[in-house]
N, C-alpha and C positions, 0 to 999 in steps of 0.2 A: 079200379083194374091198369092194373100193371103196364107198363110204354111197351114193352117186350111181347103184349098180348097181341096174338096175331088178328083178334079181332075187329082190335083196335083202326075204328075209321069204315071198317068195314058193314054189310048189311048180313046179316044172320045165313046162315045156311048154305051161303055160296062162296066154293073157295076158288073158283076159277076167276072172281075177278069181276064178275057179270056188273048186272048194275047197281051203282055206290048211291050212296045216299051224302049229302054232302059232307064234309071234313069235320070233323070238332075238334081237332085237334093235331099237333105231328104226326106223320105215320109210323109205321115200324118201318126202321134201318133195313134190317133182314127181307122182309115184304118186299118193298119197295126195288132191295137186288134183285130177289129171284123174278121179280117183275120185270125187272129190264135185261134180265138174263135171257127171259123168255122173249119176249119182243125179237130183242137184236136174234136172237135164234128163226125166232119165225121170219125175218128180212131176210136173211142173208137163206135159206130152205125154198122159195119161193124158185118154180123153175121156169114163170112166166112174170117178168117183172110187171106188165101192164096188166093179164089177167084179174081175176078177180081177186078180192083180198078173204082167205081163207080157202080157197076151193085149191084143194090136193087132187086133182086131178090123173095125174099121172102114174101112182103105185094102184089105185084101183082100188085101195082099203079107204077106209072110214078116216081121214085124217080132219084133228080138232081145227077150224080155223081160225090164226093168229091175231092175235087182237093187235088195235092200231097202237103204234109207238105215241106213248105222253109226257110230252118236255112238263107239263107241272110237276109228275113227280120226281124228275131229275133235278129240276131248281130247287124246289124244297129240302132233297139231300145237301146239297152245294151248301145251298143258304146255315143250315143248319151246321156243316161243316167252319163255315167259314165265319158263325158266329161263336164253335167252339175254339177255335183258333184266335178272335178277336180277345175271347176271355182270359184263355193264357197267357197270352203276350200281355194284356193290362195285369193280369194277376203277377207278372216278372217284376214289376214295377216295387211292389214290397221288400223291406231288405231292413233290419236288425242292427242296430247300434249299441255296442257294449258300454258300460258306465267308465272305462278306460279309454274310450276309444271319441271321437270326432270323424260324424260324417262330412266327406264334403259335395256335394253337386255341383255336374256338370253337365251344359247344356253343349251338344255340339264341341265336345272338346273342349270350351272355355268355362271357365270358373263361374258357378253365380249363386251358391247361398251353403252355406255350415251349420249342419244343424246339430243336436244336442243325443243324448243316449235315448234307445226308446224303439220302437217298432215305426217307423218309415214308410213314404211313398213318395217314387220319383215318377214323369212321363219313362214308358218304357223305351228300351233302347232301338233304335240308334238315337232318338229324341235327345236324350238325356240320360248321361251313368253317374257311378259315384266308386269316389274312395275314399274305405274306411283307415284315420290313421291312429294310432297306438297312441296318444298322449302323455299317458302314464308311467310308460315301461321305461326304464336307465337304459340305456345303453351305454356301453363299454369298448372302447378301442387301447387295443396294445401297443403299444409301441418300442421299439429295441429285440422284443420277443415275441415267440405266439405260446402262449396256454400256459410254460413253465418257462422259470427266469436260464434253463440250461440250457433251455431252445432259443439263442440268441441269433438278434440279425443284427449281424455287426455294421451292417450300409446304414442302420438308422441309429444304432447306439452308438459308434463313434464320435465323439464329439470333439473340440479343439477349446481351451479355455485359455483366457488374456494372457498368462505369463507363457503361451505354447508347447504346453501339456495335452495330452492327449486322452483322454478318458474315456469309460463305459457308461454308459447311463440305460438307464431299465424304466421307465414310468405307463401308469394306464391313465386313459381322460375317464370320467363317465359326464354325462350329457341327458339334457330330457330337451322337450320338444316344448319350445313356448306360444309358436305360431305354425300351426298347421298345413296354413297357405302358401306360408312362406319354404315351407321346408317340401312342400310337397310340388310347385311351381318353379323356384328359383333354384334349385339342385339337381342335378343328375345324376351325381353321386356323394350322395350326403357323407356316408362315412370315411372314404378316401378324401373328402373336403377337411374333416374332422381332423386326420392321420396328419395330412399336410400341416395347416394351420398348427397343431401339435408342435410337430417337428420344426415348425421355424421359429413358431414363439420358444421353445426350449432351447436351442443352437445360441441365439440372438440375446438369451440369458447368459447363458456358459461362454459364450462369448466376450462378455463383459465383466466378470468375476476370474479370480484364481484358485486354482487348482486345490489348495485346503479349504477355503470355502465354501467351494460345490461338495464339495467329499466329506464333510461334516461341520459346521457350523450353520452354513449358509441353507442346509437342505428343506426345510420347510419354508424358509422365503423365498427361496427359487421357484414351489408349489403353488407357492398362493402368487406370485408374480406373472407367472406362466397363465396361470389360470387369466388373471384381469387382464394381461395380453392378447390371448387366445378368444377371448370375448368381444373383445373391442373389433378383430378381424373379422367374425364371424359377423357382429352387429352391422361391420360395414359393407359387406355381402350382401344382407340380410338373408340369412340362412333357415332362422328361425327356431334355431338353436339354440340352449343355455346352456353352458361348461357348469356342472353340479360339483367336479371334485376334480384334483390331482394331484395323485398318489404315485409316491417317487419308488419306485422298487428297488432297483438297487443303484449302486454308484461306485465304481471302484475303476481304478487304473485298469488296461489292457494285460492281456495276462502274459505276455509278452519279456512285458518287463516288472511283473508283480513283485518281484524276489529283491529287486533293484531298490521298488519303491519302498518296501516292509522294513528294509536295511535306513534307508532314509526317515522312517516315520520314528524307527526307534533312536535314532541320533536325536532328531527332534524332540523327542519326549524325553532324552537325558539331557538337552540342552535348556527344556524348562525346566527338569527336575537342579539342575545346577540353578538355575536362575532364581527359582526359589526358593532353595535355600541359602546363597548368596543373600538375597532380599531378606530372610527370618532373620538370618547375622546380622545384616543393617539393620532391622529394625531394633534388633537387641543394644546394640553398641551405639547406636546415634543418640537417643535417648537419654544413655546414659552419657555423652560427651555432653550433653544439651545442657543437661543438670549439673555435672562440674560448670561448664563455663558459666551458667547463670549463677551457683554459689562462688564463685571465683570473680565476678562482675560485682554480685555484691557486697565482697568481701571488700575488693577494691574503693568501691563505691562507700563502704565503712568507713576505708582508710585516710580517704580521702579527708570524709568530714571530719573525721579523728584528726588527722595533722592541720587538717584547716583553720578548724575550731583551738586547738593547742595555739596556732600559731596568732591566733589573731587574741587568743587571752593573754598568751606572752606578750603580745605589742600592744594590748591594755596596759597590762602590768608594766611593764617598762616606761611607757606613758606615766602613768601614776607614781612610778620610782624616779622618774627624770623632776616632774613638779615635786616634790617633793626633796629631791636633792637641789632643785636651784632655791628653795627656801632655806635646808640647813644642808650644807655639804658634807659636814665629818658629822654628825651623825646618820644622816644618812651610810656614809659611808661603813662607821661605826657595824649600823645592823647589817647591812648587807655583807659586810664579816662574817659576823656572827653568825648569821643565818646558813653562809656557804661551810663555814666550820663546822654547823649541827647537822646537817648534812650529808657530810664527810663522815663525820664521828660516830651516826646514829649506823653506821654501817658497818665498821670496822671493828676490832678485838682491841679494846680499852687496857693500860696497865700501868699499874700506877707505883712511879719509880720516890722515892727519897732522896733526892740529891744531896740537901742539907745535914745529912747524918754522917756517924761517922763512919762512912763508909760500908753499911748494913746496907744490903739492899732489901728494901720490900716492894715484893712481888704482886700484887693482886690483881688476879683477870678478875674485872670487873662484871662483863659477860657470864660467866659463868658461873659466879654471885649471884644476880640477875633468875638467871636462869633456874637455878635454886629456888632463890626467893618466889619467884611464880610456882614454882610443884609444888611448893610446901603450901601456900594460897589456896592453890586449887585442891590439895587433897583434904583441907580443914575443913571444911561444909560434907566429907562422907564420913565423918566420927558418926558416932550413935550418942542420940539427944540422950535417951535414958542416961547417960555416963556422968558423971561430973565435969565438965571441962575445967583440964590442968591449966594452973598458973601460967599466963605467957613469957617464954622465957626473951629476955633483951636479945635481939637481932639486930647486929649489926645492916644496916641504911647506907645505902648505894643509889648513888643515884649521877644519873648520866652526865651532869651537869659539867664541866670544865673547871676545874681549879682555876681558883681565882690568880693564883700564880703563874699558872701556864696561858692563863687567859690577859696577863697584863705583858707576859714576850710576847704573845700571837699580836696582841695589839700594839706593843712599839713595832715587830719587825714589819707589821701592813704600813705604818705610818711615816716608816723609813721607806719603803718602797713607792709608797705616793710621792715622796719626798725625791727621791729620782728622778720619777717618771717627768715630775713637775719643771725639773732640769732640764732633764733631756728635752722635754719639750718647749722650752723657753729658747 
């Protein structure tokens, strides 16, 4: 039987709501509303409030007597309505937490618990409420520009370096959440806090470095240092934010001095080029000079060793000769004289002259004769073995020895010179 069946809870055949049986279920709302309207209209249509109920004697017609007002039906409808409202109110406590979110349950506005992803239920409002926080999404803050690098925000981008130069820096900060509770309850405006911390960190780092370092070789290092400094500040304030990356979008001088800065950069590049060329020339010349110096040092050391060895040998020889001279002065003196004359005549041209002849001058170039004899001796082995050797011709033998007459005269002169030296010494 349907809930809207007009016979629900009524006796069959009596549509006027006469005698009823005990209720076996909730009454029909439409029938209850109709009964309520009929009873109210019956009450207000009475001519005599104190007369008998259902007596309509004023109009002479056969009027229908009005039914008495039943509060039981009115109370049942209100209870049903309250039950429906209660069900809807309890059902409002269900909520869904996505995989990338975390749910924060608040009881009378104060944090109570954190829940993971899935279908969750809490006490309905105003007892409990919930906040959904996206913990996996990457949030981005742009500093010095908005949307595009051409859309500059000079108030944020212009910064002062350590060497008192102004540069234009544009960078982006990406961050995620590491603690949803701190992020919700310790931050009034998280994006504004991250922007201010990032701008403060970059200005501090840029203010401690020179302009060339910031513009060229130090961009990556500045980004890493800025991320570390920002994270330290955010952790100190317990914001629940984790800096994931700091990206330097652009770093250049202001547009007003761009031309002068380009000229300075060109001059700096020319200076570096000339320094490199000079360094290359130095690398080519200095090793050669060092090699030459090392060679001269080695030659000088060899010459020193040779001179020392020669001097030591001469000294040793002199000591030996001196010892022999002490034993036999005349023999040693003659030997020294002969050795000296042999050294002298070995490097000079020798001519034999017959001074005892009858005036005929005999000229004998002994060195030429010796060279001719040496050439003949060297050409002899080149002859063919198959040919019979020719009988040798008698060739005059030439010797480098001093003739006896010359030796006697030289010895007499040396003796005379020695006697004169002895007399002078006395």
